[in-house]
C-alpha positions in Angstrom: 86.5 108.7 84.3 85.9 105.2 83.0 88.7 103.2 81.4 88.6 101.1 78.3 89.0 97.6 79.5 90.6 94.7 77.5 92.2 91.3 78.3 95.2 91.0 76.0 97.0 87.9 74.7 100.7 88.1 75.3 102.5 85.8 72.8 99.9 83.0 73.3 101.3 82.4 76.9 99.6 84.9 79.1 96.3 86.9 79.3 96.6 90.3 80.8 93.8 92.5 82.1 94.3 96.2 81.1 92.7 99.5 81.8 93.3 102.4 79.4 92.3 105.9 80.6 92.1 107.9 77.4 92.5 111.7 77.3 91.6 113.4 74.1 94.0 116.2 74.6 96.9 114.1 75.8 100.0 113.8 73.6 101.7 111.0 75.5 100.8 107.7 77.0 102.2 106.3 80.3 102.0 102.7 81.5 102.0 101.9 85.3 103.7 98.8 86.7 102.3 97.4 90.0 104.2 96.4 93.1 104.2 93.0 94.7 100.7 91.7 95.7 99.1 94.8 94.1 96.5 95.3 91.4 95.3 98.1 89.2 93.3 99.4 92.2 96.6 100.4 93.9 97.2 103.1 91.3 93.8 104.9 91.7 95.4 108.1 93.1 98.3 107.9 90.6 95.9 107.7 87.7 94.2 110.9 89.0 97.5 112.6 89.3 98.5 111.9 85.7 95.1 112.0 83.8 94.1 114.0 81.7 97.7 115.3 81.1 98.5 111.8 79.8 96.7 108.7 78.5 97.2 106.2 81.4 97.5 102.4 81.2 97.2 100.1 84.2 97.4 96.3 84.1 97.4 93.3 86.4 100.2 90.7 86.2 98.9 87.3 84.9 98.9 85.9 88.5 97.0 88.8 90.1 93.8 90.8 90.2 91.5 90.6 87.2 94.2 88.8 85.1 94.4 85.7 87.3 91.0 84.2 86.2 92.4 84.1 82.6 95.6 82.2 83.3 96.6 78.7 84.5 99.3 79.6 87.0 101.4 76.5 86.1 104.7 78.2 86.8 106.1 81.2 88.6 106.9 84.3 86.7 110.5 85.7 86.8 111.3 89.4 86.6 112.6 88.8 83.1 109.2 87.4 82.0 107.4 90.3 83.7 109.8 92.6 81.8 108.9 91.0 78.5 105.2 91.4 79.3 105.8 95.1 79.9 107.6 95.5 76.6 104.7 93.9 74.8 102.3 96.3 76.5 104.5 99.3 75.7 104.3 98.3 72.0 100.5 97.6 72.1 99.6 100.9 73.7 102.4 102.9 72.0 103.5 104.2 75.4 106.2 106.9 75.6 106.6 106.7 79.4 106.6 104.1 82.1 106.2 104.4 85.9 106.8 101.6 88.3 106.1 101.1 92.0 108.2 99.0 94.5 108.8 95.5 93.2 107.5 96.6 89.8 110.9 98.4 89.4 112.6 95.1 88.9 110.6 94.2 85.8 110.8 97.8 84.6 114.6 97.9 84.8 114.7 94.6 82.9 112.5 96.1 80.2 114.3 99.5 80.0 117.6 97.7 79.6 116.3 96.4 76.3 116.1 100.0 75.2 112.5 99.9 73.8 112.4 102.4 71.0 109.1 104.1 72.0 110.0 104.9 75.6 111.2 108.5 76.2 111.2 108.8 80.0 110.7 106.5 83.0 109.9 106.8 86.7 111.1 104.2 89.2 109.4 104.8 92.6 110.0 103.2 96.0 112.8 100.9 94.7 116.5 100.6 95.4 119.3 98.2 94.5 120.2 97.7 98.2 118.8 95.2 100.7 119.4 97.1 103.9 118.7 95.7 107.4 115.1 96.9 107.4 114.3 95.3 104.1 116.2 92.1 105.0 114.1 91.7 108.1 110.9 92.3 106.1 111.8 89.9 103.4 113.0 87.1 105.8 109.8 87.3 107.8 107.8 87.5 104.6 109.3 84.4 103.0 108.5 82.5 106.2 104.9 83.6 106.4 104.3 83.2 102.6 105.9 79.7 102.8 103.3 78.6 105.3 100.6 80.5 103.3 99.7 82.5 106.5 97.7 85.3 105.0 96.9 86.9 108.3 100.6 87.3 109.3 101.5 88.5 105.8 98.8 91.2 106.0 99.9 92.4 109.4 103.6 92.3 108.3 102.9 94.6 105.3 100.9 97.1 107.4 103.5 97.2 110.2 106.5 97.7 108.0 106.4 99.2 104.5 102.7 100.3 105.1 103.1 101.8 108.5 102.6 105.4 107.3 99.3 104.6 105.5 96.1 106.0 106.8 94.0 103.5 108.9 91.4 103.1 106.2 94.0 102.2 103.6 95.6 99.7 106.1 92.2 98.0 106.5 91.8 97.7 102.7 95.5 96.6 102.4 95.1 93.9 105.1 91.8 92.6 103.6 93.5 92.3 100.2 96.8 90.8 101.3 95.4 88.3 103.8 92.9 86.8 101.3 95.1 86.1 98.2 94.8 82.9 96.2 97.2 80.0 96.9 99.2 80.7 93.7 99.6 84.4 94.6 101.3 83.6 97.9 103.5 81.1 96.0 104.4 83.7 93.4 105.3 86.2 96.1 107.3 83.6 97.9 109.2 83.0 94.7 109.8 86.7 94.2 111.2 87.2 97.7 113.5 84.1 97.4 114.8 85.5 94.2 115.6 88.9 95.8 117.2 87.2 98.8 119.4 84.8 96.9 120.2 86.6 93.6 123.0 89.0 93.0 121.7 92.5 93.5 124.3 93.6 91.0 121.8 92.5 88.3 119.8 95.7 88.9 122.9 97.9 88.4 123.9 95.9 85.3 120.5 96.5 83.8 120.7 100.2 84.8 123.9 100.6 82.7 122.0 99.7 79.6 119.3 102.3 80.0 119.6 105.3 77.6 116.5 107.3 78.5 116.1 109.8 81.4 114.9 108.1 84.6 113.5 109.7 87.7 114.0 107.7 90.9 111.3 108.7 93.4 111.5 107.7 97.1 109.9 108.7 100.4 111.9 110.5 103.1 110.5 108.1 105.8 110.9 104.9 103.7 113.4 102.8 105.6 112.9 99.8 103.3 113.7 101.3 99.9 115.7 104.3 101.2 116.3 107.4 99.1 120.1 107.3 99.8 120.2 103.7 98.6 118.3 104.5 95.4 121.0 107.2 94.6 123.4 104.4 93.8 121.6 104.2 90.5 123.2 107.5 89.7 126.5 105.9 89.0 124.9 103.5 86.4 121.9 105.2 84.7 123.4 107.8 82.3 120.5 110.3 82.6 119.2 109.9 86.2 117.6 112.2 88.6 116.4 111.7 92.2 113.5 113.1 94.1 112.8 112.5 97.8 109.2 113.3 98.9 109.3 114.9 102.3 107.4 113.4 105.3 106.4 110.3 103.3 107.0 106.6 103.5 107.0 103.7 101.0 103.5 104.3 99.6 104.1 107.9 98.6 100.9 109.4 97.1 98.6 107.1 99.1 99.8 108.3 102.5 98.4 111.8 102.8 97.2 114.8 100.8 100.5 116.7 100.9 102.3 113.6 99.6 99.7 113.2 96.9 100.2 116.8 95.8 104.0 116.6 96.0 104.1 113.4 94.1 102.0 114.8 91.3 104.2 117.9 91.1 107.3 115.8 90.9 105.9 113.5 88.2 104.6 116.3 86.0 107.8 118.3 86.6 109.8 115.4 85.2 107.5 114.0 82.5 106.0 117.3 81.3 108.3 120.1 82.4 107.3 123.7 81.9 109.4 126.0 79.7 112.8 126.8 81.4 112.0 130.4 82.0 108.9 129.7 84.1 109.9 126.6 85.9 109.3 126.6 89.7 111.5 124.8 92.2 109.4 123.1 94.9 110.7 123.1 98.5 109.1 119.7 99.3 111.6 117.8 97.2 115.3 117.3 97.1 116.5 116.9 93.5 119.8 115.3 92.5 120.9 114.8 89.0 123.8 112.5 88.0 125.5 111.4 84.9 127.2 108.0 84.7 131.0 108.1 84.5 
């Protein structure tokens, strides 16, 4: 399964590396939005879970992965700019669905609030509008280590907190990647965290109120940092929202173990490509909650 690779020009300002996994029988295309410090490689399992039922698009932010060699990194990107990049990619690939992971949820909410005409459904995974005590501790330590460009401590911080349920092999890969980022990448992440710490979190809920398509919020039962109960606050703001908690799983969901991978795939396909009502199966591994905004 080899992707079609392209580096796209976004309004003459940014160059974005993309991977397009085409499936001849697929009727819909889904675009995946990375989390903080992540690249297209982070979605390897998610791509397998969605392809060939869908055409799948992955991309690296201008400051990350295989995009960074094509950009100048003269200024930090805001979530609003990342949201605009996502909108451009949605149009370019004619995507009907979008799926975000972790920090990618911020840009995705910004984009969805613009009500892109092509998008029919969206999945926001491992994201919540609440900075709870666990997340606050993680962010405050992160901004300290990133400010001093201490890649070693950043790598250990990620693995000991949001990544603590990852298998040991994945932790080694994760540490190697996070501890060896470029100077501008640490600067970008420092900027992101400062924005989260000092901005009004109400902005996420305000964006959510503008979203008109069905959205699935997907969180892990063991994720203390973007907790499932906190994500359910979106139910009061997104008109067509549903919530699924993957059992015995932390922040990284389908990367953590085989059962989580299977359960994540079933949750995604059940939402994005539901079976006819008469033959639908309810899975015991998830807790589903549907809400309509008042």
